[in-house]
C-alpha positions, 0 to 999 in steps of 0.5 A: 574255187572262187577267189575274192580279193577284198580291199579295206579302205578305212583306217578305223578298226571298227569301221562301218564299211569294214563291217559290210565288207566282212559280212560280204566275205562271210557270206562268200566264205560260207559257200566256199570262196577263197578270200584275201584281204588288202589293208589299203592304209598299210599297203606298200603302194606308190602313187601313179606318176602318169609316165604312160609307159604302161601303154607300151610295156603293158605293165606298171614300171614303178619300182620299189613297192608291192604293186607287181605282186598285188597286180598278179593277185588282182588278175587272178581274182574272180571278184574284187571288193572295195570298201571305203568310207566316203571322204570328200565325195570319194574313196579314201586316199590310200584306196584311191592310190591303189585304184590309180595304178589300175591305169597300167591294166589298159592302153589309153589312146588320145583322140580328137574327141577324148580317150579310148581305153582298151584293156591289155587283157579283157577282164571277166570279173565282178566288182563290188563297191561298198561305201558308207557315209555320214551324209543322209544323201546317197548322191554324195557317194556318186563320184566314186561310183562313177569311177568304178562304173568306168573301171568295170566298163573299160576293163571288159564288157563282161565285167559287172559292178555291184554297189552297197551304200550305207548313209547316215553312218558317222561313227564306228560300230554304228551299223550294229547299234540298237535303237536306244544307242542310235537315239542317244547318238542322234541326240548328240549329232542333232539328228531327229531321234525318230529316225533311229527306229527305221535306221536300225532296221535299215542297218540290219538289212544292209548287213544281211544284204552284204552277206547274201550278195557275197554268197550269191556272187559265188553261187553265180560263178562270177 
């Protein structure tokens, strides 16, 4: 059975990023996946200290949090899914704190030209990054996507990354709003009301895409 470990990086109960995450998980569950959810905002995970001990002992040495258990769950998962709103061009701070601890999965060698990252154990996983942002510009999501591309490339050449990005999503539940609801919202946000019709269709398609991707990932065996 395909195992999915999903990380919710939003503090909002009805977050758009969470809606996309749940749609992906629903699609995966329908074709038999086993899914676990991690709530980043309530996870007992301490920040990385940059001690570099993981280079030697091949594990994180920070004590007193839930990382050892979470690291095991990450290792056992076939698919890792990360969902977050874009905060200051990146993922939310609690999710970034978890991502920083991924440093313990690899050895880092300083060279004259930069760094060489070698995984302690090469992964063969699929990683999905789901992002929603208030901005209309997809480029504002690029910094986090660059980090996740680096993670996928560094942790194993057979690890692949998929991304889902939703733009012009500023308030909770917006993905499911009707054209009329979007028009009213856009009036308050001083966004051209004529965008409501294409945006409603785009939002519905985004949810459908997330559900289909979840099913497709499980069917592909990755």
